[in-house]
Backbone bond lengths (Angstrom), bond angles and torsions (degrees), N, CA, C in turn:
res aa  C-N    CA-C-N  psi(-1)  N-CA   C-N-CA  omega(-1)  CA-C   N-CA-C  phi
1 M - - - 1.468 - - 1.531 110.26 -
2 Y 1.297 115.61 164.25 1.451 120.59 -177.30 1.525 110.57 -104.84
3 N 1.334 114.71 163.06 1.457 121.07 -179.57 1.530 110.64 -87.97
4 K 1.327 116.71 -60.06 1.456 122.34 177.03 1.526 109.26 -136.23
5 S 1.331 115.42 149.07 1.464 119.89 -176.35 1.523 111.59 -117.98
6 V 1.318 114.53 155.41 1.460 123.07 179.27 1.522 108.53 -131.06
7 F 1.339 117.17 128.60 1.451 121.69 167.28 1.527 107.12 -97.47
8 M 1.318 116.92 132.51 1.468 119.60 -179.53 1.525 109.83 -131.10
9 F 1.342 114.00 147.24 1.460 121.02 -170.54 1.524 110.28 -127.35
10 P 1.337 116.94 132.87 1.467 121.16 -173.70 1.519 113.58 -76.67
11 G 1.325 114.81 165.76 1.448 122.13 179.27 1.518 111.79 -115.06
12 Q 1.314 115.26 -165.49 1.469 121.16 -177.13 1.521 110.30 -61.30
13 G 1.319 115.31 141.13 1.455 121.79 -176.05 1.517 111.72 108.21
14 S 1.333 116.34 -17.82 1.470 120.25 179.28 1.529 112.14 -87.35
15 Q 1.327 117.13 -7.70 1.466 120.03 -176.27 1.522 111.64 -65.59
16 K 1.327 114.72 145.61 1.466 121.76 175.40 1.519 107.85 -159.04
17 F 1.322 116.14 151.80 1.451 119.43 179.82 1.531 109.84 -66.34
18 G 1.333 115.60 135.50 1.458 120.96 -178.65 1.511 114.02 87.73
19 M 1.355 116.71 6.56 1.467 118.51 -176.95 1.526 110.85 -63.37
20 V 1.315 115.72 131.87 1.473 128.91 -178.69 1.534 112.56 54.80
21 Q 1.329 118.15 21.44 1.459 120.27 -177.11 1.530 111.60 -64.89
22 Q 1.327 117.04 -36.79 1.469 119.30 178.04 1.526 110.80 -63.00
23 L 1.330 116.97 -38.22 1.460 120.55 179.33 1.528 109.98 -69.20
24 Y 1.313 116.60 -37.75 1.472 121.83 176.29 1.528 110.18 -59.41
25 T 1.329 116.38 -43.19 1.465 121.44 -178.93 1.526 110.63 -67.65
26 R 1.323 116.67 -36.96 1.468 121.37 -173.91 1.525 114.09 -84.88
27 S 1.311 117.25 -35.68 1.468 121.27 -165.00 1.525 113.38 -108.71
28 D 1.324 116.62 124.40 1.464 120.95 173.37 1.527 110.23 -61.58
29 A 1.325 116.44 -40.70 1.463 120.74 -177.87 1.519 111.29 -62.87
30 A 1.326 116.76 -40.66 1.466 120.55 178.96 1.526 110.77 -65.64
31 R 1.313 116.45 -42.01 1.477 119.71 179.92 1.526 111.23 -63.93
32 K 1.318 116.96 -36.24 1.462 120.03 178.45 1.528 111.08 -64.48
33 V 1.324 117.08 -36.21 1.464 120.55 177.36 1.524 110.18 -62.28
34 F 1.328 116.74 -47.78 1.463 120.96 179.67 1.532 110.91 -63.06
35 A 1.317 116.23 -40.88 1.471 119.58 -177.84 1.520 110.84 -65.22
36 R 1.330 116.62 -43.85 1.472 119.20 -179.90 1.528 110.60 -66.48
37 A 1.312 117.57 -41.37 1.465 120.46 178.79 1.522 111.16 -62.25
38 S 1.315 116.70 -38.49 1.474 120.66 178.70 1.519 111.02 -63.11
39 E 1.323 116.59 -39.40 1.469 120.48 176.43 1.523 110.88 -62.10
40 L 1.325 116.42 -43.29 1.464 120.86 -176.54 1.525 112.34 -71.36
41 L 1.322 116.43 -37.35 1.460 120.60 -173.80 1.528 113.15 -89.75
42 G 1.322 116.48 -20.88 1.458 119.31 178.43 1.510 114.11 83.61
43 Y 1.309 117.92 15.21 1.465 121.66 173.31 1.525 108.26 -149.18
44 D 1.337 116.05 163.07 1.466 121.64 -175.38 1.531 109.58 -80.15
45 V 1.319 116.71 106.84 1.470 120.81 -177.02 1.526 111.04 -69.88
46 A 1.323 117.37 -32.69 1.469 119.80 177.26 1.528 110.57 -62.25
47 D 1.332 117.43 -45.08 1.461 120.13 176.96 1.526 110.93 -61.13
48 L 1.318 116.47 -41.33 1.463 120.93 179.10 1.522 110.94 -58.74
49 C 1.330 116.53 -42.49 1.464 121.18 -174.33 1.525 113.31 -82.94
50 F 1.334 117.14 -29.90 1.459 119.41 -169.32 1.519 114.32 -103.91
51 L 1.324 118.18 -24.68 1.456 120.42 -171.88 1.519 111.28 -104.40
52 G 1.320 116.98 101.58 1.453 121.37 175.46 1.514 110.56 -79.74
53 A 1.324 116.72 150.21 1.468 121.39 -179.34 1.529 109.40 -91.43
54 S 1.296 117.06 115.75 1.460 122.48 -177.55 1.527 111.17 -62.18
55 G 1.330 115.37 129.08 1.454 120.78 176.02 1.511 114.79 78.46
56 E 1.321 117.83 -2.58 1.460 120.74 -178.28 1.527 109.89 -89.98
57 D 1.307 117.06 142.09 1.459 121.27 176.38 1.530 108.95 -58.48
58 L 1.327 115.77 127.90 1.457 121.48 -173.07 1.519 112.09 -51.58
59 F 1.322 116.96 -44.89 1.455 120.38 -174.10 1.534 113.44 -78.26
60 Q 1.333 116.22 -4.21 1.457 119.95 174.57 1.523 112.01 -93.39
61 T 1.331 116.58 -11.13 1.462 119.78 178.98 1.525 109.52 -74.68
62 K 1.325 116.09 154.13 1.464 120.19 -177.22 1.522 112.59 -59.06
63 L 1.339 116.87 -37.63 1.459 120.04 -175.93 1.521 112.00 -60.14
64 F 1.316 117.48 -24.31 1.463 121.21 -178.31 1.529 112.31 -103.84
65 Q 1.320 116.52 13.75 1.458 121.59 172.39 1.521 108.51 -101.89
66 T 1.313 116.65 132.70 1.465 122.37 -170.42 1.523 113.20 -50.87
67 R 1.308 118.05 -42.60 1.469 120.28 -175.88 1.526 112.12 -65.45
68 F 1.346 117.08 -22.06 1.464 120.88 177.59 1.531 112.21 -103.47
69 S 1.323 116.69 -35.67 1.468 118.78 -175.65 1.524 112.04 -66.38
70 Q 1.337 117.62 -35.85 1.465 118.65 -177.59 1.531 112.28 -65.82
71 P 1.341 119.96 -50.55 1.468 118.28 174.76 1.527 112.66 -60.02
72 A 1.326 117.29 -37.57 1.467 120.78 -178.00 1.523 111.43 -62.60
73 I 1.317 116.95 -42.31 1.468 120.42 -179.36 1.523 110.86 -68.62
74 L 1.333 116.57 -41.34 1.466 119.47 175.26 1.527 110.57 -57.24
75 V 1.323 116.94 -48.87 1.467 121.70 -177.08 1.525 110.56 -64.49
76 A 1.324 117.44 -46.14 1.465 120.78 -178.98 1.531 111.11 -62.67
77 S 1.326 116.89 -41.50 1.465 120.62 -178.75 1.523 111.47 -68.51
78 Y 1.331 116.36 -42.90 1.462 119.24 -179.81 1.536 110.53 -69.37
79 A 1.321 117.17 -34.40 1.464 120.52 176.09 1.528 110.43 -64.24
80 A 1.333 116.68 -40.95 1.469 120.36 177.40 1.527 110.43 -62.81
81 Y 1.330 115.66 -40.99 1.471 119.61 177.25 1.526 110.73 -62.25
82 Q 1.312 117.52 -43.93 1.462 120.82 -179.97 1.530 111.41 -65.42
83 A 1.316 116.90 -35.20 1.465 120.16 176.05 1.527 110.43 -64.12
84 L 1.331 116.13 -40.46 1.468 120.83 177.13 1.522 110.86 -64.02
85 E 1.326 116.80 -46.39 1.463 120.44 179.91 1.528 111.48 -62.92
86 E 1.325 116.34 -37.96 1.459 120.97 -179.28 1.523 111.67 -61.03
87 I 1.319 116.67 -49.03 1.457 119.45 -177.24 1.529 111.42 -73.67
88 C 1.335 117.10 -33.44 1.466 119.46 176.17 1.530 110.32 -63.95
89 S 1.322 116.62 -39.51 1.458 120.88 177.71 1.524 110.84 -64.90
90 Q 1.325 116.61 -42.93 1.462 120.97 -179.97 1.523 111.88 -62.47
91 K 1.330 116.31 -33.98 1.464 120.80 -176.60 1.529 112.71 -101.79
92 S 1.349 116.16 8.56 1.475 121.46 179.79 1.529 111.86 54.03
93 V 1.335 115.55 46.00 1.468 122.25 177.96 1.521 108.62 -104.50
94 A 1.320 116.44 126.31 1.463 120.73 177.61 1.523 109.27 -68.24
95 S 1.335 115.91 131.99 1.464 118.32 -175.02 1.525 114.27 -131.97
96 K 1.326 118.22 -2.19 1.461 119.19 -175.67 1.523 110.66 -65.62
97 P 1.333 118.18 124.72 1.464 120.48 -179.49 1.527 111.69 -81.88
98 D 1.317 114.92 169.66 1.467 120.63 175.74 1.528 111.32 -90.84
99 F 1.330 116.17 -27.88 1.460 121.26 -179.69 1.524 110.00 -139.97
100 L 1.332 115.31 154.47 1.452 122.88 171.55 1.519 108.50 -122.71
101 L 1.327 115.43 136.54 1.462 121.82 177.19 1.521 108.94 -129.84
102 G 1.292 117.07 139.49 1.457 121.15 173.66 1.511 109.21 -131.63
103 H 1.321 116.46 135.98 1.464 120.81 179.25 1.524 107.96 -89.56
104 S 1.348 116.24 103.46 1.458 121.76 -178.81 1.523 110.58 58.62
105 L 1.332 117.90 -111.45 1.458 122.50 176.93 1.523 112.19 -49.41
106 G 1.310 117.09 -34.12 1.459 121.78 -178.24 1.513 113.93 -60.31
107 E 1.329 117.57 -17.17 1.463 119.50 177.13 1.527 111.42 -65.97
108 Y 1.326 116.99 -26.30 1.470 119.10 176.34 1.527 110.19 -69.58
109 T 1.332 116.81 -37.88 1.462 119.35 175.29 1.522 109.87 -64.49
110 A 1.334 116.56 -43.37 1.465 120.58 178.74 1.525 110.75 -59.84
111 A 1.327 116.67 -43.64 1.471 120.63 179.97 1.517 111.24 -63.95
112 T 1.341 117.03 -34.76 1.463 121.05 178.53 1.522 110.89 -71.41
113 V 1.317 116.80 -44.12 1.462 121.06 178.85 1.530 110.73 -61.33
114 S 1.324 116.43 -34.62 1.468 120.89 -179.14 1.529 112.46 -80.21
115 S 1.329 116.85 -2.64 1.481 123.65 -176.59 1.523 112.87 67.06
116 A 1.331 117.59 15.42 1.464 120.03 174.42 1.522 110.51 -70.82
117 I 1.336 116.35 -31.38 1.461 123.23 177.76 1.522 107.63 -130.73
118 S 1.313 117.97 140.53 1.464 120.28 175.39 1.521 109.39 -71.36
119 F 1.332 116.01 156.16 1.457 119.78 178.61 1.526 111.07 -59.79
120 D 1.326 116.68 -42.69 1.468 119.69 179.82 1.520 111.26 -58.50
121 D 1.331 116.40 -45.97 1.464 119.76 -179.73 1.519 111.35 -65.97
122 A 1.333 116.63 -38.42 1.463 119.77 178.99 1.521 111.00 -62.19
123 V 1.329 116.87 -42.74 1.473 120.54 179.27 1.526 110.21 -62.29
124 R 1.320 116.38 -45.32 1.470 119.64 -179.27 1.532 111.14 -64.32
125 L 1.328 116.35 -42.34 1.467 119.69 179.58 1.526 111.08 -64.52
126 V 1.315 117.06 -44.29 1.465 120.68 -177.38 1.529 110.62 -70.15
127 Q 1.313 117.22 -32.71 1.468 118.90 174.16 1.528 110.17 -59.65
128 R 1.323 116.29 -45.04 1.465 120.11 177.95 1.531 110.93 -68.64
129 R 1.318 117.00 -41.13 1.469 120.74 178.85 1.526 110.11 -57.43
130 G 1.333 116.31 -47.27 1.453 120.11 179.34 1.516 112.20 -62.46
131 Q 1.326 115.77 -39.76 1.464 120.25 179.19 1.528 110.71 -63.90
132 Y 1.341 116.29 -49.16 1.465 119.91 -175.92 1.527 111.81 -68.86
133 M 1.335 117.08 -37.13 1.465 119.29 178.44 1.522 110.63 -71.26
134 S 1.320 116.96 -30.88 1.459 120.56 175.01 1.525 110.96 -65.32
135 E 1.321 115.59 -38.70 1.465 120.42 -177.85 1.525 112.60 -66.60
136 V 1.335 117.80 -26.82 1.469 119.78 179.38 1.529 111.84 -96.50
137 T 1.340 117.23 4.42 1.463 121.22 176.23 1.519 108.78 -83.39
138 K 1.305 116.46 110.59 1.464 122.09 -178.23 1.530 109.91 -115.39
139 P 1.341 116.71 153.54 1.469 119.82 -178.38 1.523 113.73 -60.56
140 D 1.329 117.36 -23.72 1.462 119.50 -177.18 1.528 113.00 -92.64
141 T 1.350 117.90 8.23 1.463 121.00 176.54 1.524 109.60 -122.19
142 G 1.328 116.34 158.09 1.450 118.38 -179.72 1.514 112.89 -175.33
143 L 1.331 114.55 -174.34 1.456 123.62 -179.82 1.521 109.16 -128.02
144 A 1.329 115.80 154.84 1.467 121.18 174.63 1.526 108.88 -144.06
145 V 1.326 115.31 142.24 1.465 121.36 178.63 1.522 108.97 -92.83
146 L 1.325 116.15 131.07 1.462 122.42 174.37 1.518 108.33 -109.05
147 Q 1.325 117.17 128.24 1.453 121.52 -178.16 1.515 111.27 -130.46
148 S 1.328 114.91 155.67 1.451 120.73 178.05 1.521 109.47 -151.53
149 F 1.335 115.72 155.78 1.463 120.11 175.97 1.525 111.41 -81.93
150 R 1.325 115.58 -10.77 1.468 120.02 177.06 1.529 108.39 -127.64
151 R 1.308 115.65 174.54 1.458 120.48 -178.43 1.536 110.54 -58.77
152 I 1.335 116.19 128.49 1.460 120.76 177.73 1.528 108.76 -79.23
153 P 1.332 117.83 127.90 1.473 119.66 177.85 1.531 110.02 -72.55
154 L 1.317 115.78 88.70 1.460 121.49 -170.58 1.525 112.37 -58.00
155 G 1.319 116.33 -41.62 1.463 119.46 -179.19 1.519 112.12 -59.48
156 R 1.328 116.24 -43.55 1.465 119.55 -179.53 1.529 111.02 -70.32
157 V 1.335 117.10 -40.79 1.466 120.17 178.37 1.530 109.84 -61.44
158 K 1.322 116.34 -41.06 1.469 119.60 178.62 1.522 110.92 -63.44
159 A 1.323 116.73 -40.02 1.470 119.99 178.68 1.527 110.56 -62.46
160 V 1.321 116.42 -43.72 1.470 120.47 177.72 1.527 109.81 -64.30
161 A 1.327 116.30 -41.32 1.465 120.27 178.47 1.524 110.92 -60.83
162 D 1.319 116.61 -45.53 1.469 120.92 178.70 1.526 111.25 -58.31
163 N 1.314 116.00 -38.72 1.468 120.22 -178.88 1.524 112.61 -69.93
164 H 1.332 116.36 -19.71 1.468 120.27 -177.18 1.526 112.71 -113.08
165 G 1.323 117.39 11.92 1.458 120.17 178.42 1.512 113.53 68.31
166 V 1.337 116.09 31.39 1.466 122.35 -178.77 1.529 107.66 -115.71
167 Y 1.344 117.03 153.60 1.463 121.45 -175.10 1.531 111.67 -120.03
168 I 1.331 116.02 148.90 1.460 121.21 170.49 1.524 107.11 -81.73
169 A 1.330 116.98 113.99 1.462 121.57 -175.22 1.529 112.60 -93.60
170 L 1.311 116.44 -42.73 1.467 120.94 179.78 1.522 110.28 -141.41
171 V 1.308 115.79 137.91 1.467 121.34 170.36 1.521 106.15 -110.41
172 N 1.325 116.18 96.13 1.459 121.03 -173.93 1.518 113.11 -83.28
173 S 1.330 116.48 -33.73 1.462 122.33 177.28 1.518 107.17 -164.88
174 D 1.319 116.76 179.80 1.464 119.71 177.06 1.523 111.55 -66.50
175 K 1.331 117.07 -18.98 1.454 120.91 -174.66 1.527 113.35 -114.89
176 Q 1.338 116.56 5.44 1.466 119.71 177.97 1.518 110.64 -147.51
177 I 1.309 116.19 121.39 1.461 121.53 173.17 1.529 108.26 -130.94
178 V 1.318 115.75 161.56 1.461 121.60 178.79 1.517 108.00 -122.53
179 I 1.322 115.27 133.04 1.468 120.31 177.97 1.521 109.28 -111.65
180 G 1.327 116.28 155.66 1.452 120.62 179.78 1.513 111.40 -142.17
181 G 1.316 115.18 162.57 1.454 119.43 178.55 1.512 111.24 154.60
182 Y 1.324 115.34 -157.99 1.461 121.15 175.75 1.528 108.46 -82.81
183 V 1.332 116.06 125.05 1.467 119.91 -170.00 1.525 112.50 -63.70
184 V 1.307 118.18 -21.70 1.463 120.17 178.35 1.529 111.26 -62.75
185 Q 1.338 116.45 -23.03 1.462 120.98 179.79 1.530 112.50 -83.79
186 F 1.335 117.13 -15.61 1.464 120.18 -170.63 1.533 114.65 -67.15
187 P 1.359 120.17 -45.36 1.469 119.00 -175.05 1.524 113.92 -56.19
188 E 1.319 116.79 -46.17 1.464 118.97 -179.79 1.532 110.79 -67.99
189 F 1.332 116.35 -36.43 1.463 120.90 176.18 1.524 110.13 -61.87
190 F 1.331 117.21 -45.35 1.461 121.04 178.81 1.527 111.30 -62.37
191 R 1.322 116.45 -39.66 1.470 119.64 -179.91 1.530 111.08 -62.69
192 Q 1.340 116.22 -39.54 1.460 119.02 178.97 1.530 111.05 -67.67
193 L 1.329 116.53 -39.38 1.467 119.63 176.17 1.526 110.78 -60.28
194 E 1.336 115.97 -43.58 1.467 120.68 179.41 1.524 110.76 -65.20
195 K 1.317 116.67 -41.66 1.466 121.34 179.98 1.520 111.33 -58.90
196 E 1.321 117.27 -39.17 1.460 121.99 -178.46 1.530 112.86 -93.75
197 S 1.349 116.73 1.88 1.474 122.07 -179.67 1.525 111.49 54.05
198 L 1.322 116.16 45.08 1.460 120.92 -176.21 1.526 112.58 -84.46
199 V 1.333 117.53 -29.67 1.467 121.58 178.49 1.520 108.94 -137.31
200 T 1.327 115.43 163.68 1.458 121.13 179.73 1.515 112.01 -90.21
201 R 1.352 115.56 -36.71 1.460 119.10 -174.50 1.517 110.39 -150.12
202 A 1.335 115.89 144.78 1.470 122.45 174.41 1.520 107.66 -126.54
203 T 1.344 116.58 127.57 1.462 121.45 -175.61 1.523 109.88 -131.06
204 M 1.318 117.02 125.31 1.451 120.83 176.40 1.522 110.75 -69.17
205 L 1.341 116.32 141.80 1.453 122.21 173.16 1.523 108.31 -96.92
206 L 1.320 116.61 131.24 1.458 121.13 -174.47 1.527 111.58 -86.54
207 N 1.323 114.74 146.16 1.467 122.15 168.89 1.524 114.17 66.66
208 L 1.325 117.31 24.24 1.460 121.15 177.98 1.521 109.53 -127.72
209 G 1.332 115.86 144.53 1.454 120.32 175.39 1.516 110.70 -84.54
210 A 1.320 115.89 -172.65 1.464 121.51 -177.94 1.529 109.54 -82.52
211 F 1.337 115.58 60.60 1.453 120.89 -178.11 1.526 110.66 -64.80
212 H 1.323 115.39 151.24 1.475 122.73 179.11 1.525 111.92 64.40
213 T 1.332 115.21 32.49 1.460 121.86 172.90 1.532 107.67 -134.14
214 P 1.326 118.00 165.62 1.471 119.65 178.77 1.526 114.16 -57.12
215 I 1.326 117.23 -20.28 1.456 120.75 179.64 1.527 111.12 -61.85
216 T 1.333 116.80 -30.03 1.466 120.31 -177.39 1.529 112.57 -97.22
217 K 1.323 117.60 11.75 1.471 118.75 178.47 1.529 112.87 -60.33
218 P 1.345 120.32 -36.10 1.473 118.56 177.22 1.530 113.18 -55.78
219 A 1.331 117.72 -33.68 1.468 120.20 177.25 1.521 110.37 -65.08
220 A 1.331 116.40 -40.55 1.463 120.70 178.47 1.525 111.29 -65.19
221 E 1.321 116.04 -39.46 1.470 119.82 179.23 1.533 110.94 -65.45
222 N 1.326 116.58 -37.30 1.468 120.18 177.74 1.528 111.57 -67.55
223 L 1.324 116.28 -35.22 1.464 120.30 -178.33 1.529 112.40 -79.61
224 K 1.311 117.32 -26.00 1.469 121.76 -171.38 1.532 113.82 -54.09
225 P 1.329 121.01 -44.81 1.474 119.15 179.91 1.528 112.82 -59.05
226 Y 1.320 116.83 -32.76 1.464 120.36 179.77 1.528 111.14 -76.72
227 L 1.338 116.63 -36.08 1.462 120.02 173.44 1.527 110.56 -63.67
228 D 1.326 115.47 -42.37 1.464 119.81 -179.52 1.528 111.80 -66.24
229 G 1.336 116.31 -29.96 1.461 119.87 -174.97 1.510 114.98 -89.90
230 V 1.350 117.58 -13.96 1.454 119.51 -176.24 1.528 110.32 -78.12
231 N 1.321 115.94 147.73 1.463 121.37 177.44 1.523 109.96 -77.74
232 M 1.323 116.63 122.02 1.463 122.01 178.74 1.512 110.12 -123.42
233 G 1.324 115.26 142.31 1.456 120.92 176.24 1.523 110.41 -117.25
234 A 1.319 115.67 175.28 1.457 120.38 177.79 1.534 109.27 -68.69
235 P 1.328 118.77 132.61 1.470 120.59 179.06 1.528 111.35 -61.63
236 S 1.323 116.70 137.52 1.462 121.10 177.62 1.525 111.93 -78.42
237 V 1.325 116.03 -16.46 1.463 123.13 176.21 1.519 107.02 -133.52
238 K 1.326 117.66 144.02 1.459 121.18 -178.94 1.526 111.49 -61.12
239 I 1.321 115.95 126.04 1.465 122.18 173.73 1.527 107.84 -102.30
240 I 1.325 116.51 121.42 1.463 120.89 175.64 1.520 107.31 -93.06
241 T 1.324 116.61 119.87 1.460 119.62 -170.34 1.527 113.31 -89.88
242 N 1.333 114.41 156.10 1.465 121.70 176.75 1.519 112.91 -70.87
243 V 1.319 116.67 -23.45 1.471 119.96 -173.37 1.521 111.50 -65.74
244 N 1.342 116.50 -44.55 1.473 118.21 -177.30 1.518 113.92 -135.22
245 G 1.336 117.64 4.49 1.454 119.48 178.33 1.512 114.01 69.09
246 L 1.338 116.78 26.38 1.460 122.07 -178.78 1.527 109.50 -129.62
247 P 1.349 117.49 159.15 1.459 119.44 179.24 1.523 112.31 -67.21
248 V 1.324 115.65 148.29 1.458 122.33 173.72 1.528 108.99 -62.75
249 N 1.332 117.15 131.35 1.469 119.97 -179.60 1.524 113.25 -113.21
250 S 1.340 117.24 1.09 1.459 120.83 177.40 1.517 108.99 -167.40
251 T 1.331 116.43 160.23 1.464 119.79 176.89 1.525 110.40 -66.68
252 N 1.319 117.20 -32.76 1.465 119.94 177.93 1.523 110.86 -63.17
253 F 1.349 115.24 -38.98 1.462 117.45 179.19 1.515 111.00 -69.73
254 L 1.337 117.80 -34.04 1.459 119.89 177.27 1.527 110.40 -62.67
255 R 1.319 116.77 -43.78 1.473 119.65 175.78 1.529 110.49 -58.56
256 Y 1.329 114.70 -45.97 1.466 121.14 -179.71 1.532 110.75 -60.04
257 A 1.327 116.52 -44.24 1.461 121.00 -178.10 1.523 111.33 -64.91
258 L 1.332 117.24 -42.47 1.465 120.48 -179.84 1.525 111.91 -68.11
259 Y 1.314 116.17 -28.84 1.469 121.61 174.64 1.533 110.36 -73.67
260 Q 1.331 116.12 -49.40 1.459 121.53 -174.72 1.533 112.75 -66.07
261 Q 1.331 117.21 -35.54 1.466 118.51 -171.82 1.518 113.18 -66.92
262 I 1.322 118.63 -12.33 1.463 120.21 177.46 1.523 111.53 -71.72
263 F 1.329 117.02 -33.58 1.470 119.54 -175.48 1.524 113.80 -126.12
264 K 1.326 117.48 5.72 1.460 121.49 176.29 1.532 109.67 -112.48
265 T 1.321 116.39 164.63 1.459 121.82 -179.04 1.527 111.45 -62.89
266 V 1.325 115.80 133.63 1.464 122.41 173.13 1.528 108.00 -83.93
267 N 1.318 116.44 115.74 1.466 121.49 -177.52 1.530 110.56 -99.07
268 W 1.324 116.42 69.36 1.458 120.59 -179.76 1.535 111.18 -64.49
269 R 1.318 116.72 -41.83 1.465 120.20 179.47 1.520 111.16 -56.63
270 D 1.330 117.37 -46.13 1.459 120.76 -178.25 1.529 111.51 -67.34
271 S 1.330 116.64 -36.06 1.463 120.68 179.40 1.525 110.61 -63.95
272 V 1.328 116.36 -46.80 1.464 120.75 179.01 1.525 110.59 -66.14
273 T 1.320 116.43 -40.84 1.464 120.37 -179.70 1.519 111.23 -60.90
274 Y 1.337 117.42 -39.32 1.468 120.09 178.05 1.525 109.84 -59.22
275 A 1.329 116.78 -46.51 1.464 120.24 -179.47 1.528 111.28 -63.15
276 L 1.332 116.22 -42.21 1.467 120.33 178.70 1.525 111.16 -60.95
277 E 1.328 115.69 -45.58 1.460 119.82 -177.98 1.526 111.59 -67.45
278 D 1.329 117.09 -22.94 1.462 120.63 178.64 1.531 112.01 -91.45
279 G 1.318 117.18 8.94 1.454 120.87 172.96 1.506 116.60 100.51
280 A 1.339 118.60 5.64 1.467 120.33 179.07 1.526 110.36 -67.25
281 D 1.332 115.90 130.46 1.463 119.94 179.19 1.526 113.17 -135.35
282 L 1.341 116.18 5.92 1.456 121.24 173.42 1.523 108.56 -130.89
283 F 1.325 116.83 118.30 1.463 122.83 -179.79 1.528 108.35 -118.17
284 I 1.335 116.04 127.38 1.462 121.14 -179.18 1.522 109.04 -122.57
285 E 1.314 116.13 115.12 1.463 121.56 177.26 1.529 108.32 -86.65
286 I 1.327 116.25 124.33 1.456 121.33 -174.53 1.527 109.10 -119.00
287 G 1.323 115.51 115.52 1.455 120.24 -176.41 1.515 110.05 129.45
288 P 1.330 117.34 -173.75 1.466 120.44 -174.70 1.522 113.46 -68.86
289 G 1.334 115.52 134.11 1.452 121.29 172.68 1.515 114.70 86.36
290 T 1.333 113.93 174.67 1.468 121.34 -179.90 1.528 111.80 -133.44
291 V 1.318 116.52 26.71 1.472 120.51 179.92 1.522 110.86 -60.26
292 L 1.328 116.83 -45.78 1.461 120.10 -178.42 1.519 111.20 -65.36
293 S 1.320 116.97 -34.82 1.466 120.88 177.76 1.519 110.51 -59.77
294 G 1.325 116.31 -43.25 1.455 119.96 178.38 1.516 112.43 -63.77
295 L 1.326 115.89 -40.94 1.466 119.49 179.24 1.528 111.26 -66.32
296 V 1.326 116.88 -41.09 1.473 120.10 178.84 1.525 110.23 -63.23
297 G 1.332 116.54 -41.81 1.459 119.53 177.48 1.510 112.05 -59.21
298 Q 1.321 116.32 -40.67 1.458 121.48 179.36 1.520 111.18 -67.21
299 I 1.328 116.51 -44.71 1.470 120.85 -179.20 1.525 110.40 -65.32
300 A 1.327 116.56 -42.72 1.462 120.61 179.52 1.529 111.02 -63.02
301 M 1.324 116.66 -42.43 1.458 120.31 179.45 1.522 111.17 -63.43
302 D 1.332 115.76 -43.78 1.471 119.82 179.19 1.528 111.54 -65.28
303 S 1.362 116.33 -24.81 1.463 121.57 -179.44 1.521 112.50 -96.35
304 N 1.356 116.94 4.47 1.470 122.70 -178.19 1.522 111.98 56.42
305 K 1.349 115.44 42.00 1.455 121.50 178.13 1.533 109.28 -112.89
306 E 1.317 116.08 139.02 1.461 120.90 175.33 1.525 109.27 -95.61
307 V 1.317 116.60 124.94 1.464 120.83 -178.04 1.520 109.86 -136.90
308 K 1.326 114.77 157.12 1.460 122.39 171.02 1.518 107.05 -104.30
309 I 1.327 116.99 132.09 1.456 121.21 -178.05 1.521 109.27 -122.98
310 L 1.322 115.98 125.82 1.461 122.79 179.07 1.520 109.66 -126.66
311 H 1.320 116.66 171.39 1.457 119.21 173.95 1.519 109.71 -147.61
312 V 1.323 115.71 161.83 1.461 122.29 178.69 1.522 107.82 -133.11
313 E 1.335 116.11 106.28 1.468 120.02 176.07 1.520 112.51 -146.47
314 D 1.338 117.65 -9.49 1.453 121.34 177.96 1.524 108.70 -151.83
315 T 1.319 117.20 -177.71 1.460 120.74 -174.16 1.527 112.12 -62.36
316 N 1.323 117.55 -46.23 1.461 120.37 -177.31 1.528 112.01 -63.31
317 S 1.331 116.16 -45.27 1.466 118.92 -178.60 1.531 111.04 -68.68
318 L 1.333 116.78 -33.15 1.464 120.28 176.44 1.524 110.42 -63.28
319 E 1.323 116.72 -48.40 1.461 119.99 -177.93 1.524 111.88 -64.82
320 E 1.325 116.86 -39.48 1.463 119.93 177.98 1.523 111.23 -62.97
321 T 1.332 116.05 -41.72 1.473 120.23 -179.43 1.512 111.14 -64.94
322 V 1.313 117.39 -43.86 1.473 120.96 179.39 1.526 110.17 -62.79
323 Q 1.328 115.82 -39.89 1.460 119.98 178.69 1.527 110.96 -62.84
324 Q 1.337 116.51 -42.19 1.467 120.11 178.60 1.525 110.97 -65.91
325 L 1.321 117.54 -41.91 1.457 121.07 -179.61 1.524 111.58 -65.72
326 S 1.319 116.57 -29.76 1.468 120.23 -179.38 1.519 111.87 -79.09
327 G 1.339 116.40 -11.83 1.458 120.58 179.12 1.506 113.82 80.16
328 K 1.332 117.76 11.93 1.468 121.22 -178.04 1.521 110.66 -91.71
């Protein structure tokens, strides 16, 4: 059995055609999530998520455009969560986690699961978030992943980034960070990293703007009035935020965190580390993909912590997770 559990929800970049389609087919609760989201958004979210366009460039499809991908990931992740809750209820399996984590966009799913925000409000907010972040995505800005087989000296990388007008956008683990900025600055920045042997590999991320950097602050400013106006309650489960790697202690701070995370560094490593240090030993990624599972495994290994990692995105992973939660 486990000591404490964490539900975690993915962010932009995890989208793929057919995501959670098996759960949609199996679960009444999941289908209701898609149906309600379609009413709110004015288009069929199931078609968006399940129907790929034959012969079309992947990044030209709606699912891979920020204004559509963000609502789609929220809906798919929350539908997966509802499918999990549905079967746990049917089998009388306790499923309430001790912590909730969301990677960037995933914090909206976490806030919805915790009942801090209603699903309807989350969909409306994320629709606007996707729109505003899309508007600040320019061809001359972007993100790149920096990876290493050993611990990346974050302080030195940040100093080099500062010298080249580049920003630390995400700290995913000790061995993976993401930088953002104007792409014209990247080649010289990469050369300096190589010269000092600071990272092993640098890879550009396609079709994304310089999210989580000051360049995207206008998107946060546009969203802020809607964040300020939405009704928020106290989370029923602790949400550990990306802004500072600590649990939300008030609804005002949750608003602040959701505003800040658009243009400030996402501290995924610190968020996971907090949960680990507080005794979490079961992590369940709910929604499309297993990127977060890989990062948690890396962080846990670097911290000499033993953890069980599961995910829920299709029928097999759902059944395995329920079986683990039941202790059988």
